[in-house]
C-alpha positions as CSV (number, residue, x, y, z in Angstrom):
1,M,-158.3,63.5,101.8
2,I,-157.3,60.3,100.5
3,E,-160.1,58.6,102.6
4,Q,-163.0,60.9,101.2
5,I,-161.7,60.1,97.6
6,K,-161.2,56.4,98.0
7,R,-165.7,56.7,99.3
8,D,-166.3,58.9,96.6
9,L,-165.1,56.9,93.6
10,A,-165.6,53.5,95.3
11,G,-167.6,51.3,92.5
12,L,-167.5,54.1,89.7
13,D,-166.3,53.3,86.5
14,A,-163.4,54.8,84.9
15,K,-165.2,57.4,83.2
16,S,-167.2,59.0,86.0
17,I,-163.6,58.7,88.3
18,L,-162.1,60.8,85.8
19,T,-164.9,63.5,85.7
20,Y,-165.1,63.5,89.4
21,V,-161.1,64.4,89.0
22,E,-161.7,66.7,86.3
23,A,-164.9,68.7,89.1
24,H,-162.6,68.6,92.3
25,F,-159.3,68.9,90.8
26,G,-159.2,70.4,87.0
27,S,-155.9,71.2,86.4
28,E,-154.3,70.4,89.8
29,A,-154.6,66.7,88.7
30,V,-151.3,65.6,86.1
31,F,-151.6,62.5,84.0
32,S,-148.4,59.9,83.1
33,T,-148.9,58.8,79.8
34,S,-146.5,56.5,78.1
35,F,-148.7,55.9,75.2
36,G,-149.1,52.4,76.0
37,I,-152.8,50.7,76.2
38,E,-153.9,51.8,79.0
39,D,-152.6,55.2,78.6
40,Q,-154.5,55.7,75.5
41,A,-157.6,54.5,76.5
42,I,-157.6,57.1,79.6
43,T,-156.2,59.8,77.0
44,H,-159.6,58.9,75.3
45,I,-161.8,59.5,78.0
46,L,-160.0,62.8,79.0
47,A,-160.4,64.1,76.0
48,E,-164.4,62.8,76.1
49,I,-165.0,65.0,79.4
50,K,-162.6,68.0,78.1
51,S,-160.7,67.5,80.7
52,T,-158.3,70.1,82.2
53,A,-155.7,67.5,83.5
54,N,-152.3,68.5,82.5
55,I,-150.8,65.6,80.3
56,F,-146.9,64.6,80.2
57,T,-144.7,61.7,78.6
58,L,-141.6,61.1,79.8
59,D,-139.3,61.2,76.4
60,T,-136.0,58.9,77.8
61,G,-133.9,59.0,74.6
62,R,-134.5,55.2,74.1
63,L,-138.0,54.1,73.0
64,F,-138.9,52.8,70.4
65,P,-139.8,53.5,66.9
66,E,-143.6,52.9,67.3
67,T,-144.2,54.4,70.5
68,Y,-143.0,57.8,68.5
69,Y,-145.2,56.8,65.9
70,V,-148.4,56.6,68.5
71,W,-147.7,59.8,69.9
72,N,-148.0,61.7,66.7
73,R,-151.6,59.7,66.1
74,T,-152.4,60.5,69.2
75,L,-151.8,64.3,69.0
76,D,-153.3,64.0,65.3
77,I,-156.6,62.6,66.8
78,Y,-157.1,64.2,69.9
79,K,-155.4,67.5,69.9
80,L,-154.3,67.5,73.7
81,P,-151.5,68.8,74.4
82,I,-148.6,67.0,76.2
83,K,-145.5,67.8,77.7
84,A,-142.3,65.9,77.2
85,Y,-139.6,65.6,79.3
86,Y,-136.2,64.7,79.2
87,P,-133.3,63.6,80.9
88,Q,-130.6,65.9,82.3
89,T,-128.1,66.3,79.5
90,V,-125.1,66.2,82.0
91,A,-126.8,63.4,83.8
92,V,-126.6,61.1,80.6
93,E,-123.3,62.1,79.3
94,Q,-121.8,61.3,82.4
95,M,-123.4,57.9,82.9
96,I,-122.7,56.8,79.3
97,S,-119.0,58.1,79.2
98,A,-118.4,56.3,82.7
99,K,-120.1,52.8,81.5
100,G,-120.9,53.1,78.0
101,P,-124.4,52.8,76.7
102,S,-125.3,49.6,77.6
103,S,-124.3,49.4,81.5
104,F,-128.0,47.9,82.5
105,Y,-127.2,44.7,81.5
106,E,-124.2,44.5,83.6
107,S,-126.1,44.8,87.1
108,V,-129.5,45.9,88.7
109,E,-127.7,49.1,90.5
110,N,-126.8,49.9,86.7
111,R,-130.3,49.2,85.5
112,K,-131.6,51.3,88.5
113,E,-129.1,54.6,87.7
114,C,-130.2,54.8,84.4
115,C,-134.1,54.0,85.1
116,F,-133.7,57.1,87.6
117,I,-131.7,59.4,85.2
118,R,-133.9,59.3,82.2
119,K,-137.5,58.2,84.1
120,I,-137.7,58.9,87.9
121,E,-135.6,62.5,88.2
122,P,-137.8,63.8,84.8
123,L,-140.8,62.4,86.7
124,K,-140.6,64.3,90.0
125,R,-139.8,67.3,87.7
126,A,-143.6,67.0,85.5
127,I,-145.7,66.1,88.6
128,K,-144.5,68.7,91.4
129,G,-146.8,71.0,92.4
130,Y,-149.9,68.8,91.6
131,K,-152.3,67.2,93.7
132,I,-153.7,64.4,92.0
133,W,-151.3,62.0,89.6
134,I,-153.8,60.1,86.9
135,T,-151.7,57.2,85.9
136,G,-152.9,53.5,83.7
137,I,-152.0,51.0,86.4
138,R,-153.9,47.8,86.4
139,A,-153.7,45.0,89.1
140,E,-153.3,42.1,86.7
141,Q,-149.8,43.7,85.2
142,S,-147.7,42.6,87.7
143,E,-147.5,40.8,91.6
144,N,-146.5,44.2,92.4
145,R,-149.4,45.8,91.1
146,D,-152.0,43.7,92.5
147,H,-151.2,44.8,96.0
148,M,-151.6,48.6,95.3
149,E,-155.0,50.0,95.6
150,F,-156.8,52.2,93.2
151,V,-156.6,55.2,95.2
152,E,-153.4,55.8,97.3
153,W,-150.5,57.7,98.5
154,D,-147.4,58.0,97.2
155,D,-145.2,58.8,100.1
156,A,-141.8,59.5,97.8
157,N,-143.7,62.0,95.6
158,Q,-146.0,64.1,98.1
159,I,-149.2,63.1,95.6
160,I,-152.4,61.0,95.1
161,K,-152.3,58.6,93.1
162,I,-155.8,57.2,90.7
163,H,-155.6,54.3,88.9
164,P,-158.6,54.7,86.9
165,L,-158.9,51.4,85.1
166,F,-156.9,49.2,87.9
167,H,-160.0,46.8,87.8
168,W,-160.1,46.0,84.2
169,S,-158.7,43.1,82.8
170,L,-157.0,42.9,79.4
171,E,-159.8,41.7,77.4
172,E,-161.8,44.7,78.4
173,L,-159.0,46.8,77.7
174,E,-158.7,45.6,74.1
175,A,-162.5,45.4,73.8
176,Y,-162.8,49.4,74.8
177,L,-160.1,50.3,72.3
178,K,-161.8,48.6,69.5
179,Q,-165.2,49.8,69.9
180,H,-164.2,53.2,70.4
181,F,-161.3,53.4,67.6
182,V,-158.2,54.5,70.0
183,P,-155.3,54.4,68.4
184,Y,-152.5,52.2,70.0
185,N,-148.9,51.0,69.8
186,P,-148.8,48.5,67.1
187,L,-146.2,46.2,69.0
188,H,-148.8,45.7,71.2
189,D,-150.1,43.3,68.1
190,K,-146.8,41.6,68.1
191,G,-146.3,40.4,71.8
192,F,-145.5,43.6,73.7
193,P,-148.3,44.5,76.6
194,S,-146.1,46.1,78.2
195,I,-143.5,48.7,76.5
196,G,-140.8,50.6,77.8
197,C,-136.9,51.9,76.3
198,Q,-136.4,49.3,73.5
199,P,-133.2,47.8,74.9
200,C,-135.0,47.0,78.0
201,T,-138.4,45.3,77.0
202,R,-139.1,42.2,74.3
203,A,-141.9,40.2,73.6
204,I,-143.3,37.7,76.2
205,A,-144.4,34.4,75.5
206,A,-147.9,32.8,76.0
207,G,-148.6,32.0,79.5
208,E,-146.1,34.9,80.6
209,D,-146.7,37.4,83.1
210,F,-147.6,41.0,81.5
211,R,-144.3,42.2,82.4
212,A,-142.0,39.5,81.8
213,G,-140.7,41.4,79.1
214,R,-139.3,43.8,81.1
215,W,-136.1,43.8,82.3
216,W,-136.2,40.1,81.7
217,W,-132.6,39.5,82.3
218,E,-133.2,40.6,86.2
219,D,-135.4,38.4,88.8
220,K,-138.8,39.0,88.7
221,S,-139.6,40.6,92.1
222,K,-136.9,43.6,90.9
223,K,-139.3,44.2,87.6
224,E,-139.9,48.2,88.9
225,C,-138.0,51.1,87.5
226,G,-139.1,53.2,90.8
227,L,-141.5,55.0,89.5
228,H,-144.8,53.1,90.8
229,V,-143.5,52.3,94.0
230,T,-145.7,53.8,96.7
231,S,-146.6,53.8,100.4
232,K,-149.2,52.4,102.2
């Protein structure tokens, strides 16, 4: 099925891709939003085409106040239901009781444990049972993402992932948001092209990689939380 989808979607623009997903999968598709600029563009398109895809977000408990602001703005403007998934309380309590609230700075292993508890485990609950997972991944976001495909199989989660904005540049994305008056996180205007948990995100300097501000204390090759590691 995935090869057929790749053929069907080859050369289509983002709106046409999402229209195809709606026509062929409808509510069997799920879209994950973190309210970043890519996700906001996709949300706008989903509202335009009256998509029945399910939308969810992961509230890790460590998000920026600005993220909650744009979350509320998105609900007000688009009137789309967005289901929130949270970490398991017991797992968070055990981790913090054993290692403190900022153990992720101490080692990659600790950081990955925190990402698993706050993001990956809730994600698995959120996408379970769906056929298509829509994401806001773009190729230019990082070296790792540049090697992905715009339609791919996620073996770990047994789901087809579709990235409608995969070939968009940052300039194209920003122009789209401006043209369509799409609400976005104000941190993007302060040097934050990629926004995650507050303790693990900083603004980037001119010329830095888009995701340089994520887990900036780690080696560049390790800068993924595990949500978007796929199998070719």
